[in-house]
C-alpha positions in Angstrom: -6.8 9.8 22.1 -3.4 10.8 20.6 -3.2 11.5 16.9 -0.7 8.6 16.4 -3.2 6.2 18.2 -6.0 7.4 15.9 -3.8 6.7 12.8 -2.7 3.3 14.1 -6.3 2.3 14.8 -7.3 3.4 11.3 -4.5 1.5 9.7 -5.5 -1.6 11.8 -9.1 -1.3 10.6 -8.0 -0.9 7.0 -5.6 -3.9 7.3 -8.5 -6.0 8.6 -10.6 -5.0 5.6 -7.8 -5.9 3.2 -7.2 -9.2 4.8 -10.9 -10.0 4.7 -11.1 -8.9 1.0 -8.2 -11.0 -0.2 -8.8 -14.1 2.0 -9.1 -17.2 -0.1 -8.6 -15.6 -3.5 -7.0 -17.7 -6.2 -4.2 -16.3 -8.3 -6.7 -16.1 -11.1 -9.0 -13.9 -9.0 -6.0 -11.8 -7.9 -5.0 -11.1 -11.5 -8.5 -10.7 -12.9 -9.4 -7.3 -14.5 -13.0 -6.3 -15.2 -11.9 -4.5 -18.4 -8.8 -3.6 -20.4 -8.5 -0.2 -18.7 -9.0 -1.6 -15.1 -6.5 -2.7 -12.4 -6.5 -6.1 -10.8 -6.7 -6.8 -7.1 -3.1 -7.9 -7.1 -1.8 -4.8 -8.8 -3.8 -2.5 -6.5 -2.6 -4.4 -3.4 1.0 -4.2 -4.6 0.6 -0.4 -5.4 -1.0 0.2 -2.0 1.8 -1.4 -0.1 4.4 0.3 -2.3 2.8 3.7 -1.6 3.0 3.1 2.2 6.6 2.1 1.9 7.5 5.1 -0.3 5.6 7.7 1.7 6.9 6.5 5.0 10.5 5.9 4.1 11.3 8.1 1.1 9.1 11.1 1.8 8.8 11.2 5.7 12.0 9.6 7.0 14.2 10.0 4.0 15.7 6.6 4.4 15.7 3.4 2.3 12.5 1.5 1.8 11.6 -2.0 3.2 11.4 -2.9 -0.6 15.2 -2.5 -0.8 16.5 -3.1 2.8 14.6 -6.4 3.2 14.8 -7.3 -0.5 11.1 -7.6 -1.1 11.7 -6.9 -4.7 13.5 -10.2 -4.9 10.9 -12.1 -2.8 8.2 -10.8 -5.1 10.3 -11.4 -8.3 10.1 -7.8 -9.4 12.7 -5.2 -10.4 14.3 -3.3 -7.5 13.3 0.1 -8.9 12.7 1.9 -5.6 10.6 4.7 -7.2 8.3 2.3 -9.1 5.1 2.1 -7.2 2.7 1.7 -10.0 1.5 5.3 -10.0 0.8 6.5 -13.5 1.0 3.0 -15.1 -0.7 2.7 -18.5 -3.3 0.0 -19.2 -0.6 -1.9 -21.1 1.8 -1.7 -18.1 -1.0 -2.9 -15.8 -1.8 -5.8 -18.2 1.9 -6.8 -18.3 2.4 -6.6 -14.5 3.4 -10.0 -13.1 1.2 -10.2 -10.0 3.1 -11.9 -7.2 1.7 -14.6 -5.0 -0.8 -13.4 -2.4 1.2 -14.8 0.6 4.2 -12.8 -0.6 2.3 -9.6 -1.1 0.8 -9.9 2.4 4.3 -10.6 3.8 5.5 -7.4 2.2 2.5 -5.6 3.6 3.2 -6.9 7.1 6.9 -5.9 7.0 6.0 -2.4 5.8 3.2 -2.0 8.3 5.6 -3.0 11.1 7.9 -0.1 10.1 4.9 2.3 9.9 3.7 1.2 13.3 7.1 1.7 14.9 7.4 5.1 13.3 4.0 6.3 14.5 4.5 5.0 18.0 7.6 7.1 18.3 6.2 10.3 16.7 4.9 13.2 18.7 2.1 15.6 17.8 4.7 18.3 17.3 6.6 16.1 14.8 3.4 15.9 12.6 3.7 19.7 12.0 7.3 19.4 10.7 7.6 20.4 7.0 9.2 18.0 4.5 9.9 18.3 0.8 8.2 15.6 -1.3 8.1 15.0 -5.1 4.7 16.7 -4.9 5.9 19.8 -3.0 6.2 20.9 0.6 3.9 19.1 3.1 3.8 18.6 6.8 4.4 15.0 8.1 0.8 15.0 9.2 -0.4 16.0 5.8 1.7 13.2 4.2 0.2 10.7 6.7 -3.2 11.9 5.6 -2.3 11.3 2.0 -1.2 7.8 2.9 -4.5 7.1 4.7 -6.5 8.4 1.8 -4.4 6.2 -0.6 -4.8 3.0 1.3 -8.5 3.5 2.3 -9.5 4.2 -1.3 -7.6 1.2 -2.6 -9.0 -1.1 0.0 -12.4 -0.2 -1.2 -11.4 -0.9 -4.8 -10.0 -4.3 -3.7 -13.3 -5.2 -1.9 -15.3 -4.1 -4.9 -13.3 -6.2 -7.3 -13.7 -9.2 -5.0 -17.5 -8.6 -5.0 -17.6 -8.4 -8.8 -16.0 -11.8 -8.9 -17.7 -13.6 -6.0 -20.7 -11.6 -5.0 -21.4 -10.5 -1.4 -19.7 -12.3 1.4 -18.4 -15.2 -0.6 
């Protein structure tokens, strides 16, 4: 199996888990936070998608994000701010975050994932060893993709956990 195929399979499994975890959630459930210092499913989902868009476009390809090129900021009724992905938000900022509608978040996720898939399908194993400069320092493209996988896998687990807190198992 090629590395890019492994990553694509992993992303597909994660997307299936996200889709299952958010299926049928009301907007109230999407915005619910178990405590004042906690994130909501909607915030985590938005942040997860933003992280994929930022890492793929800004960091790896050094080109404009889907957030900007396809005007998802307008569709989600949020500021354009291409470097705002929710990282480092305070509890007050999370509380004030206007969680978009689930269908719109999933549309942004689909548009971003399509770009990620196209990139990975055209990437060779040698390309993964190429070094890039990121806001966190120098990494290879492969290391940056590993950061992305870690980010979305952990947030998918958080989303599923928050759903379970609200509905119980398999409900």
